[in-house]
N, C-alpha and C positions, 0 to 999 in steps of 0.2 A: 175435258177436265176444266178448261176455263172458257168463259164466253163473255163477249162484250157486245151489247145490242145497240141499235141505232136510236137511242133516246135523244141524244144531242147530235147535231150535224156540223161538220166542218168540211168545207169544200177542198178537195184535193184533185183527183183526176183519175183517168183510167188508161189502160194500155190501148195502143192504136189498133191492134189486131188480137182479139181474144184467143185466136188459135195459133198465134205466132209462137214458135219455140226458139230454142237456141242450141248451138253446139259449142262445146269448149268455152262456156261461160259468156256467150255473146247475147246481149239483151237489146230488144227494140221496144221503145216506149213512146207513148204520147199521152197527153193529159187533157181531159175536159173538165167541166165544172160541176158535174152531177154526182160525184162520188164523195164519200165521207167515211170516217172511221171514229168510233168512240174512243178507241185506244189512241188514235192520232189527236184527239181533242185534249189528251192529258199531257202534262209535262214529261211523263215517263215514256214518251214515244220512242226516245232513243235509248231509254233504260227501263225495261219492264221489271219491276220488283216482284219476283215470283213468290216471295214470302209475305207480301203486303196484301192482306185479305181485302182491303178496301179498293184495290186496283182491279182485281179480277173477280169475275162472278163464277159461280158453279155452273158448268155446262149442263148439268142434269136438270136445271130448273126450267128449261124451255117448254113451251106449250104450243108450238107452231105445227105446221103440216109435215115437217121433216125432222128427223133426228140426225144430228151431226156429231160424230165422235171427235175427240181431241187426240192429236198425235203425241207420241213420246210421253206416256204417263210417267209421273214421278216415281222414283225408287227411294223408299224410306224418307219421303218428304223432300227429296232433292232431285234436281234435273238429272236425267240420264247422262252418263259419261261416255264420251267418244274420243278416240285418239286423234290428234292432229294428223291430217293427211289421209284419214280413213273415212269412208262414207258410212253414214248411219241413216237408215230410212224407216219410216213407219207409215201406216195408212190412215186416211181420213175417209170414213164411211158416211154416206149421205143416204138415208132411208126415207122413202115416202110412206108415212103412216096414215095418210088421209085417204078417203075413198075416191078422191078426184086426182086426175093427172096434175103434176106440178112442173112448172117451167123453171129450170135453173138457167139464169141469165149468164152467170159466170162463176168460176171458182178460181181465185187468183191470189197471188202473194201481194198483199198490200204494202208491206214494209218488212225489211230484215235488218238486223243489226248483229254483226257487220253487214254492210250493204252487199246484196247479191250473194249471200252465203247459203240460201235455201232455193231449191227448185221443186217444181211439181212434175209428175209424170204419170202416164196411164199404165205403165208396166213397172214392175219392181226393178229398181236400179241394179246394175251389176255388182256382184260382191267384190270385196277388196282384192281377192286373189284371182279375179277374172282376167282373161287375156286382154291385151291392149286393143285388139280389134273390137272386142265386145264393148269395152269402155268407150271407144271412139264412136261406136254406132248408137250409143245411148242418147236419146233425145230428151233434154230437160226443158220444161215449160215454165214460163212466168204465169200463165193462166190457161184455163181449159175452156173450150168453146161452149156455147149454150146448148142445152138439150132438155128433153122432157122425160120425167120419171113417172111411170105408170104406178098405180097403187100397189104398194108392197115391194116395189123395185128398190134395190140398193146399188148405188154407184160407189166404187172404190177408187180413190186417188192416192198416189204415193207422194209423200213429202220427204225430201232427202237433203242432207247437208254434208259437205266435206270441208271441215274447218281448216283454215290455213295457219291459224295461230291459236294459242290457248286463251281461255276465257269463256264467258257466257255468250251463247249464240241464240238470238231470239228472232221469231218470225210471227207476223200477223197474217192470217189467211182469211180472205173474204169469201163468203158464200152468199151470192145474191139470188134471192128467191122471190120473184114478184116484187112487191113493195117492201119486203123485209130483207134485212141484211144480218147475217150471223157471222160472228168472228170467232176464230180459234187462235190461241196464242201457243206457240211451240217454244220449248226451251231445251237446249242441249248445253252441256258443260264440256268444253274441249280441253282435254288433258294432254300433256306430253308424258314421257316416261318417268320424269322426276315427280310430277304431281300425282301420276297414277300410282306410283309406289307408296304414296302417303294416303291412299284411299283407305277408309276404314269401313269395315262391314259390321261394326258394332253400333247400332242405332243408339242415339242418346236417350237416356231415361233419367229423369230427375231423381236424385237421391231424396227419399222422404225421411224426414226426421221422425224419430221414434218418440211417441208421446205416452208411452206406457207409464202409469203411475204406480208407485209402490208405497206401501205403508212404511213409515219410518221404522228402522230397526238398527240395533247396534251392528256396526261393521266389524267383521273379524279381520284383524290386521294381517297383512302379508309379511313376507320376509324381504327386507331391504337388500340391495346389492352390497357386497363388501367394497368399501371405498379405499382405494390406495391413495396415499399421499393426502389424507384428509387434512385440511387446513383448519386449525382451531383459531378462528378470529377472536380478537380481544373483546369485541362488542357484538352483540347479537341483534338481529332484526326482529322487532315485534310483529305480531300476526296481523294487526289492523283488520280484524274481521269486520265485515260490513254490518253496521248496526241494524237490528231487525226493523226499527221504525223507518229508517231511510230506505231499506230494501223494499218494504211494503209500499211506501209512497211511490217509488219509481215503478215498481211492478204493476201498480194500479193505474199507471199512466198519468199520474198527477205531477204537476210541475212544482218542485220544491221552491218555497218562498225566497230562498237565498239567491236564486237565479234571476229574480226580479229586482234585486237590489243593485245599486251601483257598486262596482268592485272597489274595495278599500282595504286598508290595513286591518280593520276590525273583522271583516268577513272573508279575508283572503283564503285562509285555510279551509274554511267551511265551503266556500264557493267552489274551489277546485277539487276538494274531496268529493263533493256531490257529483261533479262531472266525471271524476274517476270511477265512482260507483256506477254511474250510467254505462261507462265503457266496460267495466268488469262484468256487469250483468249481461251485456251484449256478447262478450267473449265467452261467457259460460254457456249461453244458448247456442252459440256457433259450434262449440265443442260437442254439445248434445246432439247436434244434427248428424254426427258420425256414430251415434250409438247404434248397436246392432241387436237384433233379436233372433233367437233360435239358431245360434251359430255353435259350431263344435270346436274343440281343441284337441290337439294331439300330444301324447306323452313324448317327451324328448329326454331320454336318459332317466336318471334316478330323481332329478331335482326340478325339472322344468316342464311346463306345458306351453305349447306354441299356439298362437292364434293368428290366423291369416286376416290381414286388414287391407281391404281394397283401397287403392289410392295412397297407401303408405309411402311408396317410392316417390310420389309427387308431393309429399308432406301434407296430405289430406286424409287424416289428421297428422299433425306434426308431433312425433313422439321420439323421445330419447331415453337412454338408459337412466333409471332412477325415477321416471314417471310411473304412475300406477293407473290401473283400471279398477272398476268395481264390477264383479260378476255375480249373477244369481242363477240357480238352477231354473231352467225354463218350465219344468213340469209342475212346479208349485211355487208359491210365494215364500221362499225360504230366506234365511238371513243372507245379506250381501257379504261377499268376501273381497278383500283388497288384494290385488295381485300386482307386485312390483315388476317393472320391466328390467330384465338383466341383460338383454341383448336385442338389438334391432337389426333385422336383415331386410332384403329388398321389399318384401311384401308380408312379412310376419314378425311377430314379437315373441320373445321367450319370457315367460312369466313364472314367478314363484309366489304361491299362496301359503296359507296356513297348512300345516301338515295334514290335518283332517280332510281338507279339500282335495289334496293330492291323493290321499288314501281312497277317497270315495269316487275318484274320477275314472270314467271309462271313455274311450274315444268316441263312443256312440252318444254320449251325453250331449245335451243341448243347453246353451246358456244365453241369458240376456246380459249384454255387456254395455257398460257406460264408461265413456272417457272423461277424464278430469282435466280441468284447466289449471295450469301451473301459475301460481300467484306471485312468485318471487319478485319479478320486476315491478308488478303492480304495487306490492308492498313497499318497494323502494320509492316509488312515486308518492305514495301516501306519506311516507316519512319525510321526503324532501319538501312537500307542501307544508306539513306541520312545522318543520324547522325553519322554513323560509321566513316566517313572521319575525324571527329574531334578526333578520338581515336589516330591517329598518326600511324607511321610505327611500333612502338613497339608492337602493337597488330596485325595489318594487315599484315605487312611484316617484321618479326623479323630480317631478314638478313640485313636490312637497319639500324637497331638500334645497339648501342654499345653492345659489347659482355658482357654477364653476368658472373660475377665471384662471385656467391653467396656462402656464407659460411654455411655449414651445421650446424644447431643449435642442440647441444646435448639435449636429453630429456629422460625422464623415461617413457617407454610405459605404458599407462593405460590399454591396452589390452595385456596381457602376451603372446597371441598366434600369434602376428604379426611376420612375418619372416624378414630376413635381408633386402631383397629388399623393402618390404613395409616400414620398418623403415627408410631406406635411403630416400625414397620418402617423408615421413613425415618430416624428418630432413631438406630436401631441401625446402619444403613448408614453414616451420617455419623460414628459413633463407632468403626467397625471400623478396625483396622490390620492388614492382611495376612490370612493364612489363619487358621483354616479357613473354608470357604465359608459364606455366609449364605443362607438359603432363605426365599423368600416362597411359602408354600403357598396357592395361590389357586384354589378351586373356581370353577365357571363364574359369570361375571357379578359377581365380587367385586372387580374393579378392580386386577388385577395390573399391567396396563400403566400405569394411572394412578399407582400407587405407584412404579413404576420411573421414570416421567417426572418425578415430584416429586423423587425422589432425585437424578436427573441435573441437574435445574435448580438444586437446592440446592448440589450440588457445583460446578456451573459458575459460579454467581454468588458463592459464598463462598470458593472455593479456586482461586486463579490457577494453581496447579501441577497441577491435576487434568487428566488426559488420559483420556478415557472411550471405551471400546469397547462397543457394544451389538450382540450377535449374536442373531439369531432363526432359527427353523427353516425359514423360507421367505421368498421375496421379498415376498409379501403381508404377512406378519407384520412384516418389517423396515420396509416402507413404512408400516405402521400406526403403528409407533413414531415414525417421522419425522413423520407427520401430527399426532400428539399433541404432539410437541415444537413444531411450528410454530404450534400454538394459543397458545403463549407466545412467539411470535417477537419480541415487544418486549423480551424478556429476553436474546435470543441474537443475536449478530452472525452474519449468514448466512455469512460467510467462515470461521466456526469449525466449521461442520457439513459433513461429507462423507458422501454415500451411495455406498458401494462396490458396484458391480454387476459381475456376471460378464460377460466379453466375449460369451458366448453368449446373454445376455438380449437379447430384441428391444427395439429402441429405442422402438417404438410401445407396448410393454407398460408403459412407465413413465408415471405421471401427469405431465401437462405442468407442474404446479406443483412437481414434484420434480426436474425436469431440471436446474435451476440448481444443485442440490447434487451433481450427478454430474460425472464426468470422462469425456470421450469425444472421438473424432475421426471425422468423417464418419459419425456415427450408430453408431459402434462403441464400446462402453464399454471403458474401460481403467483400470488402476491408475496414479495419478499418480506421478511420481518421488519419491524419498525426501525431497527437500527440501520438497516441497509437503505430503507426508503429515505431516511433523513439525510443521507449523503448525496442523493441525486439532486442535481440542479435543474434538470429538465425532465419532466414526466409527460408522456404522451399516452392518451387513453381515449376510449369512447365515453360518452356521457354516463351510461349505466355502469361501466367498469370502474369509473372514478369512485363509486361507493365503496369499493374494496379498500381504498386508501383510508377512508374514515374508519372502516371496520377494523383495520389493522392498528389504528391508533393515531393517525395523523390529525393534528388539531387545527381548528380554525386559525387562520392567520399565518400558518406555516408558509403558504405560498404567497409571495409578494405580488404575483401576477397570474391571473387565470384568463386564458384565451378560449373562447367558444367559437370554433370554426364551423361553417355551414349551420349557423344558428337558426336560419330560417326553416330548417328541416325538423327541428326539435320542438315538441310541445312545451308549453311553459313549465309544467311539472318536471319534464325531463331536463330542461335547462337548469332547474333548481337543484338537481341531484348533486352536481359539483359545487354549486354556489352556496346552498344552504348548509352543507356540511363542512366546507373548506374555506369559505370566504370570510376573512376578518375585516375589522373596521377600516384598515389601511390597505387592504388588497385592491389592486387595480384590476378591474374587469373589462375585458375587451371582447366585443361581439363582432363577428364578421359573417356576412351573408347577404342574401338578396330576397326580399319579400315577394318578388315577382316570379321566383322559381318555386319548385315544389316545397310545400309546407309539410306539417306533421301528418302522419298517417293516423287517422282516427276511424274506428270501426262503427261506433254508434253514431247514427245520423243526428240524433237529438243532441248528444254531447258535442258533436262538431259544430252544430248550429248555435249552441249556447256559448261557445267560446273555446272549447278544447282544441279546435282546429286552428286557433290563432297562436302563432309562435310568440315567444317572449320578444324576439327581435322585431316582429311586426307590430306588436303592441307599443313598443317604445317609439318606433318610427311614425306610427299613425295616430297615437293618442297624446303625445306630449309635444308642446310647442317648440321646445329647444331642438328636438330631433326633426320635427316637421319642417321647420324653417331652414334647416341646414346650418345651424349654429356650429361653427368650426370647433368650438370647445367640446362639442358632444358627438359630432358625426362628420365623416368625410365620405363623399361619394366619388368613386372611381369611374371615369367615363372613357378612358382610352382602352380600346379593345385590341389585344394583340393576337387573338386566336383566329378570327373569321375573315374570310375574303369579304371585301366591302359589299358585294352583292348579297352575300349570305346574311350580313349584319343589318342591312338597311331596313328590312321589314320588322324584325323584333325591336329595333331601336324606335321606329315610328309607333308601333303598337303599345309598347310597355315602358319605354324610358324617355318619353317626351322628345324623341328624336335628338337626344343629347350624346349618344355614343359616337365616339370618334374612331373610325377604323385605322389601325396602325400596322396591320399586316400588309406586306408587300403584295401588290396585284401581279402575280406571276402565273403563267400558263403551266398547268400540270400535265404530265404525260398521260394521266388518266383520262383526260378529255377526249383524246383520239380513240382510246379503247372502247368507249361507249358511244362514239359518234355524237358528242355534245354539239347541239346545233349552233350555240352561241358561246364561243370560248371566253368571251368577256363576262359571261353570266353563268357561273358554275352551280346553278340550281336547276335540276331537271325533274319535271313531274311526269311520271309514267302512268298513264291512265289505263286501268285494267278492270274488267268486270268479272269478278270471281264468284265464289260462293263461300260464305262463312258457315262453318260447321262445328258440331260438337260430337263427341263419341262416348260410348259407355255411360258411366255416371259422372264423368268429368265435366264440370260446368264451364270450363275454359274454352274459348273460341279459337279456331284456326281457319286459315284460308289457304288450301294447298296450291291454288293457282298463283297466288302471290308468292308463295314459297318458291315455286319454280322460276318465277320472274326474278326474284331476288338472287337465287343461285346463278341464273344465267348472267346477271349483271356482275356478280362477283367473279365468275369465271372469265368474263371479258376483261375485267380490271386487272386480274392477276396473270393474264396471258403474257408471256414473254417477260415476266417479272416487272411489268410497268408499275405495279403497286404491290407492296408486300401485304400479306394477310394481316399482319399486326397493325397495319395502318388503316384497316377497314373495321368499322363497327356497324352492327345491325340493331336497330331499335324497333321494338314492337310491343304493343301494350298488353298482350295476353300470354300467359305462361305456356299454353299449349302451342302457340305459334312459335315461341322460342324453341320449344322441344322439337317441333317439326322441321324448323330451319336447321337446327343442329344435326338432326338425323339425316337430312338431305346432304349436308356438307361432309358427313362422315366418309362418303364414297370418294371425296376429293382430298381427304387428309389435310384439313386446315385447322389444326388445334389452336393456333394463336389468334384466330379470328373470333372476336367477342360478339356474342349475340345475347341481348338482354332487354330488360324493361327500361323505361325512361328513368325510373328511380335508380337503377343500377349504373346508369351513365351520368347521373348528376355529378358535377365536379370533374368529369373526365372529358377527353377530346380525342378525335381521330382525324387523320387527313381526309378520309372519306366516310361519310355516314349515310347509310341506306335506311330509310324508314318504311316499314311495312305496316299499313294502317288496319288491315284485316277486314274491317266491316264492309259488307257489300249488300246490306239490306236496310231500308229505312225503319223496318218494323221494330228493331230493338233500340232505336236511338233514345227514346224516352226512358227506357229501363237503364241504359248506360248513364244517362244524365242523373237520374235519381240516385243511383248507387256509386256515382263518381267513377265510372269505369271507362276504359278505352281513352281515345284522344279527344273525342268530341265533347266531353263533359267538363274539362278542366283546362282553362287557358294557360295555367302554369305548366302543365304537362306539355302542352304545345310549345311553349316558350323554351323549355329545356330541350325538347327533342330537336328543334331546328337550330339550336345554337351550339351543338356539339361538334359540328363539322368545321374543319380548318380550310380545306381547299375545294371540296365538292360535296354537295348535298343532293341526294336522290330520294324522291318520294314515290313509293309504289302504292297505289290505292285506287279506289273507285271514286272518280270525281263527282258522280251524282249523289253520293252519300256525303262526302267531305264538304261539298258546297253548302250543305244545310247549316254548317257552323260558320259564323262570320269570319273568324280568324283564318280557318282553312280556306274559305272562299277567297280571301285576300291573297293568300299564298298561291292558290290556283291561278287567279287572274294575273298575279305578279309574274308567274312563269309564262303564261300564255302571251302576255303583252311583250315579253322579251324573247319570243320565239323559242321557248324552251319547254314545250309540251309535246309529248308523244303518246300515242295509244288511241283508245276509244274516243268517240266524238265527245266534245266538251258539252256540258249542260249549259242552258241559258243562265245568265247572271241571276242571282237571288236578290230578293228585296227583304229588308229587315225592318222590324218595327223599332220604335224608339226604345222600348224596354230591352229588346235584344241588343241594340247598339250599346246601351248603358251597361249591360251585363257581359259584354263580350270581352272586356279587358282592354279594349283599344284605347290608345292614348293615355294609358295609365303610367304616367311618368314617375310614380312614387308619391311620397308625401308632398305637401305644399312646399314650394321653394325648389323643387327638383324638376321643374318644367311641366308640372301637372296642374291644370286649371281646375280647381275644385268647383268653380261656379258653373262649369260647363258639363259636369257629370255628377251622377249620384252614386258612383261606384263605391264610395267610402262611407255612405250613410249607414249607420248601424242597423237600420231595419231593411236595408236593401238586400235582395237575394238575386242570384245564388252566391255572388262574391261579396260576402259580408265580412268586412275587415275588423269590425268591432264586436263587442259582446252585445247580443240582442237583449232588449229589455221589454219586448212587446208580448211576451207570453205565448201560449199556444203550444202545449207539449205534444210531441209526436211519439207514438208508441215505440218503446225500445223492446227488443226481443228479450224475454226474461224466462227464468225458470226457478224452481225451488230446490235445486240440488243441494246436497249436504256439503258443508265446508270442512276442509281438512287442515289440520294445524302443522303437519310434518313439513319440514323443509325439503325441497326437491331440487335436483339439478334442472337446469333450464336449457332448452334448445335455443339456438340462435334464431328464434322465430317469435319475437315478443313485440308488444305494442310500442309505438312511439319511436321506432327506429326504422326508417323506410328505405334503407338502401336496397333491400330485396323486396320491396313492396310489390304485391302482385294483384293489380286491379282487374281481376277476371272472374270473380265469383258469381254464382247464381244468386246468392243472397249476399248481404254486406260482408265485406272481406274477412278472412279468417285469421291469418297470421302473417307476420312480417319476418323475413329471414335475415335477422341481424341482431347482434349486440347483447344477448343475454348471457349471464354467467352465474354459476353457483357461488354461494358464499353469503353469509349473513352479515348484516350491518346493524350497528347500534349507534345512538347519539354519541357525540364527542365525549371524551373523557372529561371529568370535572376539573375545572381550573382551580388552582390554589389562590387565585386572585378573587377576593370577595366581590369586587365590582363586576366580575364576569360570571358569577354563579348563576344568575338568572338566565344567562344566555347559554351556558355550557354544561350545566348539570342536569341530567335526565330527570332527577326527582323534583326539580323545580319547574318542569314544563307544565304548561296548561294548554288544553285543547278546546275546541268548540264543543258544545254539549253533544253528547251521544258518541263521542270518540274516545273518551277515557284518557288515560295518560300512560306513559311508559311504565310507571311503577305498578300499575294494575294489570298489565298485559304480560303474561309469561313469555320469556324469550325462548325461542325454539331454534335449534341450529343443527349442524352436522352431527354433533356428538350425542343428540337425544336418542 
């Protein structure tokens, strides 16, 4: 199967006695200087990457006097599986195909990894169920003595392996024939019962997108689901259909001129609208990848047809009640029919079409089906960008507004545990009057939320006129703020707090303690009427859900303070949703977040490159001098970390925060250290090196590594043995959705429902006593793919930073060091562990060397903006034209193709699944093509601009009919509003 020939030579050695064997694993070796190995010449000698085509050659290409077969052929492209403790054996056949006798000088095992895990023999090794005497009498050899093969003769040698631990087992076998040396590389994957149970017999086959083109035809409308508790919002959301000229420009892969301009008040809406169009066209195409041809439907009762959708249970595609599909008869090019989804089950949807479609249906019919992209949240983003121009430069471009000389307002802390930096930030917030925004720059574990909560409580208790809106990037983060506020419930009347939830959020998803702060009917969340909203003093929402407040009639300026928590995770259009619709001229805006942690999720690579991947927080901190220099009137950086053990904090502090972070957590020994045999109890960061196999199955493009799953489960079982650590104190982070699913499945047998397993995005803002990271990747082959599409851990230093800063007392990394060392940050972590005697597992790879460009792009020593310990003269990380970590808007041109299509646009309003763009709490970086959907934050309900003010001075800002938009986008008065009641 694989061959490595002697084109390059490296001196190693040979065994003292070519005929010497061993019993019970005993080897006798000696070395001389006349032997070599092409495989040994390579850095992969300790780790042979079986998927790397450049490492191994095809054994069938040889043209010498003998034919040598390769042992253990792959099964479905993967190494053969063998259980730990059991023997697996295969033959190596050497046939003389020449007309002359051939002398075999030796056949021997040159190298094995793990060491001494393979043996040769002249007879078939005993089976696993053989008696003990037979096993004891078996003679295993490290090499076979020289002999002569006559023409046509075949020599058969057995190669066997009995693995002692899980993981990839590799062996290089030398066949020395005269002056020529032939090598064969053998691979076996050792499983235990846990990993074996996750074995998939469904080979991966890439889902091919359907490119069938249809002539445009009027679509026959379907029958919408009957909506209970329909909420008639006071204002409706315009359609914001993509202008044909802008669509044509982007689909033809041309770069719109506005993206070459400097961002300004004049082009702000047009700039970001263009980026949103790029994103939306990309999302349309991704949905089209799920289109199906020649599929059947089944009649279900009198009213429904059901369609089986592969991958539906995994939200590929993501569909909810109220979405619709478009279906055509496959036998001819007939009119398309719209079918609304009335019910979603595990792998099928229940649809209702026009009556004629149902009448003509037979279960044997075949159809072509297209899925449609739900535009609701995208329309909200368009609206927020158009309205944001009325915010003025104080919000959008603080450098153009007068300097702020706010006076810190003295106060008595309600929380006695806040530190001096947090108190200074609260004092500034209390002293602020209107714009520009105030920023709390909070690295991991420094108490951003605690600072926000203290400021809210101070405002609530001292200022009766204060109306406060808190927006977070996810439902989880918003609930966290509510939880922290409730710790001081004795200070707040429960009737003054309202937790706004999306109607699409599941009732059971909300903590029972929080329900009393929500508004709902029959377990369906709603936005209360305007009269009730005006009575709340504190409103907590996600960014997208905040649009419901404006839709219900809340006017700009009603909220005296707007807090944007986790602002680094939101794209600028998303941050503008609450600001553009609700921020008045005197509203105090506070942003809290960390630009060195995960940023916005953007699916279009080109839109991300052009600036959509830059958060509003990041633009403020890196583009404007007041924030860059750390002017205390504009920004406070928190540096005291209360979360992480000092050893856990040291590396991210050096890499990303200018070594400024101060560990404040007590250095105490946890009982968990003994459970896993931590080598150095003063250093609770353990790297477990394991060589597994990254796999995919069926049509699911997400990766998993069942060997790592088994190792993770083993570690968890050791930690929870004798209740040393509770399952609620353990979190497992892994970058691929399928690995999450496999780990959860393996844990089901041990009944651990409170143990959270999720992606980095799901853990941002959270912490656990123990964090276990499963990195999954075990082949170099897909590294460049991952980097291009921003997948996994190796492509994004922000994902790395978040992952390693979630642990409080113990951080465990499970992964293949030979893959992780290719990334500079992971290599630093690997060497950090090794230098402190905290590495276990497979042999360490040699240290990597990195080019200057790799060092500049690695994220190392990125202490944030100037003035935060970051030396801009020593790095180009913040150059606008620097890639891949481009913190500013690029102006250098060069459009990259965005996935496009010409699908029809629909004007009906739809309910939205919690899988919408720009909210990355459930982001899933594991797609075969650029990512599909994000599982968080969308909700039904239409929004329209603020109601008109009776103040003539405000008409231009607050009356829809007075709005003006960039050319090609029209205005609200010319776009028909479409809502639930249509």
